[in-house]
C-alpha positions as MATLAB code, in Angstrom:
seq = 'MGKGPDDQLLDTLAGVIRDYGRFSFDLERQDARKTQALFDQWSQHLLTGIPPPGAEKPASTKAFSELRAQFTAQRKQEQSEFTLSVDGLRDVVWSFITSLNREVAASDAADAKLSESMGALGSAMQTAPAAEIRKLALDAVKQVQTALQVRRERQEKQLAALSTKLTSVTSQLEVARREANTDGLTQLFNRKAFDARLEQTSEFAMISGGAAAVLLFDIDHFKKVNDTYGHPAGDAILKAVANAAARTFRGRSDFVARYGGEELVALISDRSHVDVMRAAENLREAVAAVRVPWAGEQLGVTVSVGVASRERGELSASWLARADAALYRAKKLGRNRCEG';
ca = [
      58.726    0.035   13.470;
      56.111    0.202   10.741;
      53.883   -2.617    9.504;
      55.017   -4.703    6.642;
      53.030   -5.474    3.448;
      51.576   -8.656    4.861;
      50.287   -6.838    8.016;
      48.854   -4.035    5.891;
      47.122   -6.540    3.765;
      45.639   -8.335    6.768;
      44.478   -5.011    8.225;
      42.810   -4.113    4.951;
      41.062   -7.608    4.691;
      39.900   -7.325    8.385;
      38.532   -3.781    7.598;
      36.689   -5.002    4.516;
      35.166   -7.953    6.542;
      34.134   -5.537    9.279;
      32.529   -3.103    6.899;
      30.697   -5.845    5.043;
      29.077   -6.852    8.267;
      28.445   -3.181    9.172;
      26.548   -2.447    5.974;
      24.692   -5.772    5.723;
      20.889   -5.883    5.534;
      18.205   -8.039    7.147;
      17.547  -11.443    5.673;
      14.629  -13.828    6.371;
      16.814  -16.088    8.622;
      19.193  -13.624   10.044;
      18.866   -9.828   10.936;
      21.618   -7.271    9.996;
      22.778   -7.023   13.688;
      23.660  -10.644   13.926;
      25.447  -10.554   10.592;
      27.488   -7.495   11.824;
      28.398   -9.342   15.052;
      29.380  -12.321   13.113;
      31.741  -10.580   10.768;
      33.101   -8.337   13.490;
      34.182  -11.608   15.191;
      35.880  -12.699   11.901;
      37.618   -9.397   11.688;
      38.919   -9.707   15.327;
      40.062  -13.298   14.529;
      42.222  -12.005   11.675;
      43.667   -9.164   13.768;
      44.026  -10.625   17.298;
      43.708  -14.416   16.871;
      40.560  -14.831   18.791;
      38.555  -17.846   18.007;
      36.597  -17.577   14.755;
      32.802  -17.985   14.882;
      31.822  -21.499   15.866;
      35.126  -22.288   17.547;
      35.855  -22.421   21.195;
      39.746  -22.154   21.152;
      41.976  -19.969   19.189;
      43.333  -21.443   15.959;
      47.071  -21.967   15.421;
      46.584  -20.479   11.902;
      44.125  -17.917   10.459;
      40.979  -19.716    9.307;
      41.007  -18.168    5.825;
      39.144  -21.018    4.137;
      36.281  -21.037    6.725;
      36.089  -17.212    6.384;
      35.627  -17.561    2.570;
      33.014  -20.174    3.047;
      31.119  -18.013    5.550;
      31.379  -15.019    3.294;
      30.192  -17.006    0.253;
      27.210  -18.497    2.027;
      26.204  -15.047    3.325;
      26.380  -13.528   -0.179;
      24.514  -16.448   -1.720;
      21.652  -15.919    0.783;
      21.536  -12.181   -0.017;
      21.460  -12.893   -3.743;
      18.796  -15.546   -3.317;
      16.357  -13.275   -1.371;
      17.006  -10.213   -3.583;
      16.397  -12.312   -6.675;
      13.135  -13.765   -5.395;
      11.943  -10.352   -4.508;
      12.782   -8.932   -7.925;
      11.490  -11.853   -9.834;
       8.077  -11.542   -7.987;
       7.686   -7.933   -8.959;
       8.783   -8.751  -12.542;
       6.120  -11.410  -12.930;
       3.408   -8.901  -11.961;
       4.647   -6.389  -14.455;
       4.949   -8.943  -17.244;
       1.472  -10.249  -16.471;
       0.020   -6.791  -16.910;
       1.950   -6.268  -20.109;
       0.648   -9.653  -21.579;
      -2.894   -8.713  -20.596;
      -2.601   -5.321  -22.216;
      -1.247   -6.930  -25.490;
      -4.168   -9.313  -25.523;
      -6.652   -6.378  -25.212;
      -4.978   -4.529  -28.067;
      -5.019   -7.713  -30.366;
      -8.754   -8.302  -29.564;
      -9.676   -4.648  -30.309;
      -7.694   -4.801  -33.638;
      -9.560   -7.942  -34.662;
     -12.972   -6.433  -33.836;
     -12.045   -3.296  -35.703;
     -11.016   -5.239  -38.809;
     -14.231   -7.118  -38.796;
     -16.293   -3.919  -38.504;
     -14.284   -2.276  -41.232;
     -15.106   -5.212  -43.547;
     -18.815   -4.969  -42.863;
     -18.818   -1.238  -43.387;
     -16.949   -1.683  -46.661;
     -19.547   -4.218  -47.837;
     -22.237   -1.721  -46.990;
     -20.467    1.022  -48.897;
     -20.175   -1.056  -52.018;
     -23.832   -2.080  -51.828;
     -24.830    1.548  -51.621;
     -23.637    1.966  -55.248;
     -25.644   -0.781  -56.980;
     -27.797   -2.813  -54.617;
     -31.615   -2.377  -54.304;
     -33.035   -0.442  -51.345;
     -34.216   -3.693  -49.610;
     -30.774   -5.136  -49.612;
     -29.185   -1.872  -48.515;
     -31.636   -1.783  -45.695;
     -30.830   -5.362  -44.656;
     -27.048   -4.702  -44.849;
     -27.446   -1.481  -42.907;
     -29.448   -3.250  -40.100;
     -26.784   -6.032  -39.902;
     -24.016   -3.466  -39.760;
     -25.847   -1.693  -36.794;
     -26.194   -4.939  -34.978;
     -22.549   -5.794  -35.497;
     -21.516   -2.437  -34.213;
     -23.799   -2.767  -31.177;
     -22.508   -6.300  -30.434;
     -18.892   -5.130  -30.949;
     -19.426   -2.231  -28.569;
     -21.041   -4.497  -25.947;
     -18.331   -7.129  -26.275;
     -15.595   -4.475  -26.124;
     -17.250   -2.812  -23.126;
     -17.492   -6.088  -21.253;
     -13.956   -6.946  -22.195;
     -12.631   -3.542  -21.011;
     -14.534   -3.855  -17.779;
     -12.862   -7.241  -17.121;
      -9.513   -5.895  -18.171;
     -10.067   -2.900  -15.795;
     -10.924   -5.202  -12.915;
      -7.899   -7.435  -13.552;
      -5.655   -4.351  -13.912;
      -6.960   -3.007  -10.628;
      -6.190   -6.260   -9.032;
      -2.678   -6.345  -10.399;
      -2.033   -2.784   -9.518;
      -3.241   -3.353   -5.934;
      -0.921   -6.338   -5.811;
       1.963   -4.271   -7.155;
       1.229   -1.412   -4.740;
       1.057   -3.820   -1.851;
       4.406   -5.303   -2.761;
       6.069   -1.966   -3.170;
       4.595   -0.852    0.188;
       5.868   -3.857    1.923;
       9.247   -3.393    0.327;
       9.243    0.226    1.311;
       8.254   -0.576    4.875;
      10.932   -3.337    5.138;
      13.450   -0.997    3.783;
      12.710    1.590    6.424;
      12.343   -0.863    9.304;
      14.992   -2.289   11.632;
      14.616   -6.010   11.569;
      15.361   -6.649   15.217;
      13.433   -3.917   17.032;
      10.714   -3.274   14.363;
      11.327    0.382   14.919;
      12.225    2.616   12.033;
      15.865    2.326   10.931;
      18.612    4.978   10.629;
      17.824    5.672    6.995;
      14.178    6.473    7.772;
      15.172    8.658   10.738;
      17.641   10.630    8.678;
      14.843   11.488    6.106;
      12.373   12.242    8.855;
      14.808   14.472   10.552;
      15.387   16.602    7.415;
      11.596   16.779    6.822;
      10.881   17.917   10.407;
      13.726   20.458   10.187;
      12.365   21.990    7.107;
       8.880   21.986    8.198;
       9.875   23.640   11.498;
      11.864   26.152    9.608;
       8.769   27.226    7.617;
       6.187   26.972   10.394;
       8.267   27.925   13.319;
       6.865   24.998   15.263;
       8.560   23.207   18.185;
      10.481   19.963   17.680;
      12.967   17.920   19.595;
      15.381   15.063   19.253;
      15.922   12.514   22.110;
      18.966   10.287   21.644;
      19.184    7.428   24.132;
      21.746    4.791   24.670;
      21.508    1.611   26.735;
      23.978    1.754   29.598;
      26.643   -0.841   29.827;
      25.164   -2.822   26.974;
      28.495   -4.428   26.124;
      28.534   -5.941   29.542;
      25.164   -7.602   28.730;
      26.518   -9.106   25.554;
      29.795  -10.244   27.201;
      27.999  -11.813   30.270;
      24.976  -13.347   28.763;
      25.684  -13.450   24.958;
      24.240  -11.537   21.959;
      20.782  -13.245   22.104;
      20.283  -11.704   25.515;
      21.439   -8.386   24.114;
      18.824   -8.761   21.232;
      16.096   -9.520   23.824;
      17.097   -6.348   25.815;
      17.151   -4.207   22.720;
      13.636   -5.434   21.854;
      12.306   -4.667   25.381;
      13.773   -1.142   25.375;
      12.383   -0.523   21.845;
       8.927   -1.615   23.049;
       9.232    0.721   26.082;
      10.183    3.589   23.769;
       7.296    2.919   21.367;
       4.868    2.865   24.357;
       6.262    6.141   25.669;
       6.223    8.054   22.483;
       2.762    7.397   21.068;
       1.833   10.871   19.821;
       0.564   11.312   16.181;
       3.852   13.081   15.188;
       6.156   11.080   17.416;
       8.801    9.084   15.518;
      11.084    6.353   17.154;
      13.890    4.687   15.346;
      16.929    2.514   16.061;
      19.850    4.901   15.472;
      22.592    2.255   15.534;
      23.747   -0.617   17.713;
      22.299   -0.055   21.256;
      21.458    3.621   20.510;
      17.865    4.632   19.743;
      16.344    7.985   18.919;
      13.003    9.766   19.200;
      11.811   12.728   17.217;
       8.754   14.568   18.649;
       7.014   17.847   17.639;
       4.694   20.437   19.030;
       5.865   20.169   22.689;
       7.619   22.766   24.862;
      11.129   21.922   26.118;
       9.681   21.332   29.572;
       7.310   18.746   28.241;
      10.085   17.185   26.179;
      12.224   16.803   29.300;
       9.316   15.292   31.014;
       8.871   12.822   28.272;
      12.646   11.903   28.439;
      12.228   11.271   32.153;
       9.155    9.082   31.470;
      11.228    7.019   28.987;
      14.088    6.599   31.423;
      11.659    5.400   34.126;
       9.902    3.104   31.713;
      13.205    1.478   30.598;
      14.357    1.102   34.262;
      11.232   -0.835   35.005;
      11.784   -3.272   32.266;
      12.696   -6.874   33.218;
      13.722   -9.509   30.669;
      13.584  -13.148   31.770;
      16.864  -14.783   30.777;
      18.486  -18.009   31.972;
      16.684  -18.023   35.263;
      17.406  -14.273   35.872;
      15.414  -11.004   35.463;
      17.661   -8.765   33.361;
      17.282   -4.970   33.686;
      19.020   -2.034   32.090;
      18.904    1.733   32.186;
      19.294    4.372   29.464;
      21.060    7.688   29.331;
      19.160   10.310   27.313;
      20.338   13.377   25.477;
      17.698   15.979   24.533;
      17.897   18.894   22.059;
      15.079   21.100   21.186;
      15.428   22.670   17.791;
      16.482   26.213   17.827;
      15.109   28.690   15.261;
      17.076   28.597   11.930;
      19.131   25.533   13.063;
      20.255   22.982   10.531;
      19.392   19.364   11.248;
      23.214   18.403   11.578;
      23.791   20.965   14.336;
      20.551   19.972   15.965;
      21.425   16.292   16.124;
      25.037   17.143   17.254;
      23.574   19.013   20.279;
      21.403   15.965   21.248;
      24.555   13.747   20.926;
      26.571   16.185   23.103;
      23.768   16.059   25.650;
      23.843   12.225   25.615;
      27.601   12.310   26.239;
      27.036   14.576   29.216;
      24.479   12.181   30.643;
      26.825    9.233   30.349;
      29.756   11.232   31.755;
      27.713   12.337   34.770;
      26.890    8.810   35.862;
      24.378    7.352   33.270;
      20.696    6.547   33.855;
      19.866   10.210   33.556;
      18.414   12.786   31.165;
      20.401   15.906   29.933;
      19.360   18.651   27.595;
];
């Protein structure tokens, strides 16, 4: 028996809520992963009747009003932080425009005064005696010298101010770029940054013929950690694994990112497949040695690693798919192992 219109509407609403959490971004007071978990729970509440966030027992009816309030509060926070960021950059730009307009106005005033003096000198040349012409000429020269000196000093100050403002703008843009490419929880690069780096590495390897490899690794039984100890414990585990990965892959061309959820990825170049597999094993051992203090316990996890060294002429999508297939084999063969 098919679903009725009300069920279809509820499925659609739950899907929208889930996708909203999935594509959220980091905020000052809450990273994207917590937002995703929050709205995943709201989605499950709509579909299965589990307790909504903040409630201990299932509700007799769907908590639509509470969902709307949660959604509205989240959007307001996103809008507030985005507005503050844009307004800050806008203020710097307008400050520069105002400064430039003042410089133009000052130059125009100085030019008008010089033009007036030169006009008077030109008129005097027609009728005035030589002594007066000489005096007017000397005065004009002094005015020109003074104007040039004032303009030079003013321009030096303007250039210094402009340099300071440009440095500020560059710094803000660099921070924004770095934040846009950084995962808020682990402080590794995010999926967007990895996708761009994968394409660049693939194209460079296609031209140079150099070696490159993708290592896709997934925390084993991560859902069990969240279910047993809660999402904050899961966050602590993710951070610890990210730190272990960052310590393992420290080469100049090594690139480590959070691929999604509990899945991370490393992109390394200029190593043979044997060396890459050795690096994967080093990662596996480093993670296995991690212990995270939590609620009086020492939590430990393992990772499964899928490795794919790029083949000549291979496109990035095929390359990444082979790493994903190797990861699947590692998990199927018992986890806590490397396959490639």
